[in-house]
C-alpha positions as CSV (number, residue, x, y, z in Angstrom):
1,M,0.0,0.0,0.0
2,S,1.4,3.4,-1.0
3,R,2.6,5.7,1.8
4,R,0.3,8.4,0.2
5,T,-2.9,6.3,0.3
6,L,-5.8,8.3,1.7
7,F,-7.9,6.5,4.2
8,K,-11.5,7.5,4.4
9,F,-13.6,6.5,7.5
10,R,-17.2,7.0,8.4
11,L,-18.0,6.5,12.1
12,Y,-21.7,6.0,13.1
13,V,-22.3,7.1,16.6
14,A,-25.3,7.3,19.0
15,G,-25.1,10.9,20.1
16,E,-22.9,11.4,23.2
17,A,-23.2,7.8,24.4
18,L,-20.0,6.8,26.3
19,N,-19.1,4.0,23.8
20,S,-19.6,6.4,20.9
21,V,-17.4,9.1,22.5
22,Q,-14.7,6.4,23.2
23,A,-14.8,5.1,19.7
24,L,-14.3,8.6,18.3
25,A,-11.4,9.3,20.6
26,N,-9.8,6.0,19.8
27,L,-10.2,6.5,16.0
28,R,-8.7,10.0,16.2
29,S,-5.8,8.8,18.2
30,L,-5.2,5.9,15.8
31,C,-5.3,8.2,12.8
32,R,-3.1,10.7,14.4
33,T,-0.4,8.1,15.2
34,Q,-0.8,5.7,12.2
35,L,-2.1,7.9,9.4
36,P,-1.0,11.5,9.9
37,D,-2.3,13.8,7.1
38,R,-3.6,10.7,5.3
39,H,-7.1,10.3,6.6
40,E,-10.6,11.7,6.6
41,I,-13.2,11.0,9.2
42,E,-16.9,11.6,8.7
43,I,-19.2,11.2,11.7
44,V,-22.8,10.2,11.4
45,D,-25.0,10.5,14.4
46,V,-27.8,7.9,14.0
47,F,-30.1,9.9,16.3
48,R,-29.9,12.9,13.9
49,E,-29.8,10.8,10.7
50,P,-31.7,7.5,11.4
51,K,-32.9,7.0,7.9
52,R,-29.3,7.3,6.5
53,A,-28.1,4.8,9.1
54,L,-30.8,2.3,8.2
55,A,-30.1,2.8,4.5
56,D,-26.4,2.2,5.1
57,G,-27.3,-1.0,7.0
58,I,-26.1,0.2,10.4
59,L,-27.8,-1.7,13.2
60,M,-25.4,-1.1,16.1
61,T,-23.2,1.8,17.2
62,P,-20.5,2.7,17.2
63,T,-19.7,1.3,13.8
64,L,-16.7,2.3,11.9
65,V,-16.6,1.9,8.1
66,R,-13.4,2.2,6.1
67,L,-14.6,3.5,2.8
68,A,-11.2,3.8,1.2
69,P,-9.0,2.2,0.2
70,F,-11.1,-0.6,-1.2
71,P,-12.5,-3.0,0.0
72,V,-14.9,-1.5,2.4
73,T,-14.4,-2.8,5.9
74,R,-16.6,-2.5,9.0
75,I,-15.8,-2.8,12.7
76,V,-18.2,-2.5,15.6
77,G,-17.2,-1.3,19.0
78,T,-15.2,1.3,20.9
79,L,-12.0,0.5,18.8
80,S,-10.1,0.1,22.1
81,R,-8.2,-3.1,21.1
82,T,-5.7,-1.3,18.9
83,P,-3.9,-4.4,17.4
84,I,-7.2,-6.0,16.4
85,V,-8.5,-2.7,14.9
86,L,-5.3,-2.2,13.0
87,Q,-5.5,-5.7,11.6
88,T,-9.2,-5.5,10.7
89,L,-8.8,-2.2,8.9
90,G,-5.7,-3.4,7.1
91,L,-3.4,-0.9,8.8
92,E,-0.9,-3.3,10.4
93,A,1.3,-3.0,7.3
94,V,1.1,0.8,7.4
95,A,2.0,0.8,11.1
96,A,5.0,-1.4,10.7
């Protein structure tokens, strides 16, 4: 994977619920350390946009979707288990 690859993430949250706040903090930390200047994060609050969440197939929060690079990958939870999150999102090679 190129060092210049842009990673695009969409994080579905449930307002200010603790697990949603934790997931956002963990994602931002991960991006800051592993993908500086090579990431975009979009946050979708399912309370404010419930139809969008349903249309996107989001049934639980927090849910992180890696939109780019392809293939699309999803992970549910607070993103607190960094090694597993890195592996699931295909970032372990970038982090090495």
